[in-house]
Structure formats: C-alpha cells, structure tokens
C-alpha positions in Angstrom: 0.0 0.0 0.0 2.9 2.3 0.7 5.1 1.7 -2.2 7.0 4.7 -3.4 6.9 6.4 0.0 10.1 4.9 1.4 11.8 8.3 1.1 9.5 9.9 3.6 11.4 11.9 6.1 11.7 11.3 9.8 9.5 13.0 11.0 7.3 13.7 8.1 7.9 17.2 6.8 5.2 19.7 5.7 6.2 19.0 2.1 4.9 15.5 2.3 1.5 16.5 3.5 -1.3 17.0 1.1 -2.3 20.8 1.4 -6.0 19.9 1.3 -5.5 17.6 4.4 -3.7 20.4 6.2 -6.4 23.0 5.4 -9.2 20.7 6.3 -7.8 19.8 9.7 -6.8 23.4 10.5 -10.3 24.5 9.6 -11.8 21.8 11.8 -9.5 22.8 14.6 -10.3 26.5 14.3 -14.1 25.7 14.5 -13.5 23.5 17.5 -11.5 26.3 19.2 -14.3 28.7 18.5 -16.9 26.4 20.0 -14.6 25.7 23.0 -14.0 29.4 23.6 -17.7 30.1 23.4 -18.4 27.3 25.9 -15.8 28.8 28.2 -17.2 32.4 28.0 -18.4 33.6 31.3 -16.7 30.8 33.3 -13.3 30.7 35.0 -11.1 27.7 35.3 -12.0 25.8 38.4 -12.5 22.4 40.0 -15.0 19.8 38.9 -16.8 19.1 35.6 -18.2 22.7 35.2 -21.7 21.5 36.0 -21.8 19.0 33.2 -23.0 15.4 33.4 -21.0 12.7 31.6 -22.6 13.1 28.1 -22.3 16.9 28.2 -18.7 16.6 29.4 -17.8 14.2 26.7 -19.2 16.6 24.0 -17.0 19.4 25.4 -14.0 17.0 25.8 -14.2 15.9 22.1 -14.4 19.6 21.1 -11.3 20.4 23.2 -9.4 17.4 21.8 -10.3 18.4 18.2 -9.1 21.9 18.9 -5.9 20.9 20.5 -4.9 17.7 18.7 -6.1 17.9 15.0 -3.2 20.1 13.7 -0.7 17.5 14.9 -2.6 14.8 13.0 -2.0 16.5 9.7 1.3 14.7 8.8 -0.3 11.3 9.3 -3.5 12.2 7.5 -1.5 13.8 4.6 0.7 10.7 4.2 -2.4 8.4 4.4 -4.2 10.4 1.7 -1.1 10.1 -0.5 -1.1 6.4 -0.2 -4.8 6.3 -1.2 -4.1 8.5 -4.2 -1.2 6.3 -5.2 -3.6 3.3 -5.3 -6.7 5.0 -6.8 -4.8 7.4 -9.2 -7.1 9.9 -10.8 -10.0 7.7 -11.5 -13.5 9.0 -11.4 -14.6 9.7 -7.8 -11.2 9.2 -6.4 -11.1 12.6 -4.8 -14.4 11.9 -2.9 -13.0 8.5 -1.9 -9.9 10.1 -0.4 -11.9 12.7 1.4 -14.3 10.2 2.8 -11.5 7.9 4.0 -9.7 10.8 5.5 -12.8 11.7 7.5 -13.0 8.1 8.7 -9.4 8.2 10.0 -10.0 11.5 11.9 -13.3 10.1 13.3 -11.5 7.0 14.6 -8.8 9.2 16.1 -11.3 11.4 17.9 -13.2 8.3 19.1 -10.0 7.2 20.9 -9.9 10.5 22.7 -13.6 10.4 23.4 -13.0 7.1 25.2 -10.3 8.8 27.3 -12.9 11.4 28.2 -14.7 8.9 30.5 -11.8 8.6 33.0 -11.1 12.3 32.5 -14.7 13.0 33.7 -14.2 10.8 36.7 -10.9 12.5 37.6 -12.4 16.0 37.2 -15.4 15.1 39.3 -13.1 13.6 42.0 -10.9 16.7 41.8 -13.8 18.9 42.4 -14.9 16.9 45.4 -11.4 16.9 46.8 -11.0 20.7 46.3 -14.3 21.3 48.1 -13.8 19.0 51.1 -10.0 18.9 51.6 -8.3 21.9 50.0 -4.9 21.4 51.6 -4.5 17.8 50.5 -5.8 18.8 47.1 -2.8 21.0 46.6 -0.5 18.1 47.2 -2.5 15.9 44.9 -2.2 18.5 42.2 1.5 18.8 42.7 1.8 15.0 42.5 -0.2 15.0 39.2 2.0 17.7 37.7 5.2 16.0 38.7 3.9 12.6 37.5 3.0 14.1 34.1 6.5 15.7 33.9 8.2 12.4 34.8 6.2 10.6 32.2 7.6 12.9 29.6 11.0 11.3 30.4 10.0 7.7 30.1 10.8 5.2 27.3 7.0 4.6 26.8 6.5 8.3 26.0 9.5 8.2 23.6 8.2 5.1 21.9 4.7 6.6 21.3 6.2 9.9 20.3 8.3 8.2 17.6 5.2 6.6 16.1 3.5 10.0 16.0 6.6 11.8 14.5 7.2 9.2 11.9 3.8 7.5 10.9 5.2 5.7 7.9 6.0 2.5 9.8 2.6 2.7 11.5 0.7 2.9 8.2 2.8 0.0 6.7 1.7 -2.1 9.7 -2.0 -1.3 9.5 -2.4 -0.1 6.0 -3.7 -3.4 4.6 -6.9 -3.4 6.7 -10.1 -4.1 4.7 -13.8 -3.4 5.2 -15.9 -0.4 5.5 -14.5 0.6 8.9 -10.8 0.2 8.0 -10.1 3.9 8.1 -11.8 4.3 11.5 -9.8 1.3 12.8 -6.5 2.9 11.6 -7.6 6.2 13.2 -8.3 4.4 16.4 -4.8 2.8 16.4 -3.2 6.2 15.7 -5.3 7.7 18.4 -4.1 5.0 20.8 -0.5 5.8 20.1 -1.3 9.5 20.5 -3.0 8.7 23.8 0.2 6.9 24.9 2.2 10.0 23.9 -0.1 12.7 25.4 -2.4 11.4 28.1 -0.2 12.8 30.9 -0.4 16.3 29.3 -4.2 16.0 29.3 -4.1 15.0 33.0 -2.5 18.4 33.6 -5.8 20.0 32.5 -7.5 18.3 35.5 -5.1 20.1 37.8 -5.2 23.5 36.1 -8.9 23.4 35.2 -10.5 21.6 32.3 -11.5 24.9 30.6 -8.3 26.7 31.2 -7.8 28.3 27.8 -4.3 29.5 28.5 -3.1 26.1 29.4 -5.0 24.5 26.6 -3.2 26.8 24.1 0.2 26.0 25.7 -0.4 22.3 25.7 -1.7 22.3 22.1 1.5 24.1 21.0 3.7 21.7 22.9 1.9 18.6 21.4 2.2 20.1 17.9 5.9 20.9 18.2 6.7 17.6 19.8 5.3 15.8 16.8 6.5 18.0 14.0 9.5 20.0 15.0 13.0 18.5 14.4 13.8 19.2 18.1 10.4 17.8 19.3 12.0 15.1 21.4 14.2 17.5 23.2 11.2 19.8 23.8 9.3 16.9 25.3 12.1 16.4 27.9 12.4 20.2 28.6 8.7 20.5 29.1 8.6 17.5 31.4 11.4 19.0 33.6 9.5 22.3 33.6 6.3 20.6 34.9 8.3 19.0 37.7 9.8 22.3 38.7 6.3 23.9 38.5 4.9 21.2 40.7 7.3 22.1 43.5 5.7 25.5 43.9 2.1 24.2 44.0 1.7 23.1 47.7 2.6 26.6 48.8 0.8 28.4 46.0 -2.4 26.3 45.4 -3.9 29.1 43.3 -1.6 27.8 40.5 -3.8 24.9 40.0 -7.4 26.2 39.9 -8.7 22.7 38.9 -7.9 21.5 42.4 -8.3 24.7 44.3 -11.2 26.8 45.5 -14.9 26.2 45.4 -16.9 25.3 42.3 -19.5 23.1 40.8 -18.4 19.5 41.0 -21.2 17.7 39.2 
C-alpha cells in the first residue's frame, strides 16, 4: 500500500502532507477552538466538571481534543491520503473517496480521545470533590499529578509513542492493509491509541489547572504540535517534562496555581 513512499522523512515534513489535508484539519481545529471558547465564556477555570454530566462533558471534551490535537494529526493524514491517491490514481470519484476515507481516519482518532474522556470526567469530578472537602491535601495531589506528568515525559514509553507520531510511515505500513468499511476508522483508532500513549499525561495536567483553562490548553496544544512535527520535538518533550516537575514544586505553597484543584466550584 505504501510503495513509493520509502523516502518519507523522519519525522514527516510539511512538504509530504497534502495541502488539502492540512487545510481541512486546520479549519476543523479552528471551528473546535471557536466552540470551546464560546463554551468557556463567562466561566473561569475551576474544579469539577463545570456542572456538566457525563454526556455533556464528553461533548465538550471531544471539542477540546479536536481543537488541540487535530493540527498535529495533519502529517499522518497527509501521508495516508497520498497512499490512497497512489492506489486510486485519478480515477472517477477518487477525490471523494480520499476525502471520505480521511474523515474516517479522523473520526477514529477522535473516538479514541472520546473514550479517554470517561476517566477524565471521573478525575475531574473527584478533583472537584477533593478541592471542596480537603483543599490542603488537594494542593499536594495537584503537585503530584503535575510531577507525574512531567516524569512521564522522560519515560521510554512516552518516547516510543512519540516516535510513532513523529514518523507515521511504519505505523501505516503495519495497519495499511486493513479491509472493510471501517478500515479507516480502525486505523484512526490505532493512531489515536498511540497519541494517547504519547499525550495522556499532558491532558491530565488539565485536570489540575482546570479543564476549561484556555491559556493552558493553548500552551499544551502548541507543545503537542511541536513535539510531533519539530525537528527538536523530542528535546522539547524532555524540557517541558522538567518544567512541569519544577512547577509542581511550587504548588503546595501556592495552590492558586492549580485552579482545577483549588477553591470552590461546581463538581457535578
């Protein structure tokens, strides 16, 4: 399926990404950011699930993940669309076929993050309860979460998953021969699973700083994008992990740094 693509760079460069794939994902990300900002208007980062039940939280969570993560999926999507084009050529309807299959891959990717939204909801709810009932221990729990997230950035598992995201060619070789109507969704799910392995700890940071903390969302989104696409992405991952550990050291004495586990707020 991937013949002719052995010269793909490590990681995939912008030149190897179909412009249409980039534009589509950037547009989808921009719309998701707009919807997220609108949902956050009139609220401040705080503990709990912002008054949402599980279904409402999951809708918001998927919007947030689409806003933050879709730009970093562009290299994988672009390479995948190129492989489809190499197989279908310029036959009638091939453009629609590529677009439909690309949507399937992105849908599978977001489905993986939607599944992660369930434990994220539980963690946010527990964080809200802890902040309301035991604020001093909550600060230490927040410091532990931040330090753990920073330490994960330094682990071999993080590095392995990040390599898959930075260089998706081997991943597509492994799973590119799937067949059936849901093959693209399945490939998207697998890619989402690797992305989860790479970035889940960074999303846990949102529980500590507030799920709707737009400033942290922007910073984490930029970090994820650069980790996966910048030539120094691996080094950035390590530096950011160390920075989280240092930041965590200040939290017990300055709990206001983690509004997701500090103060009062709605926890349901």
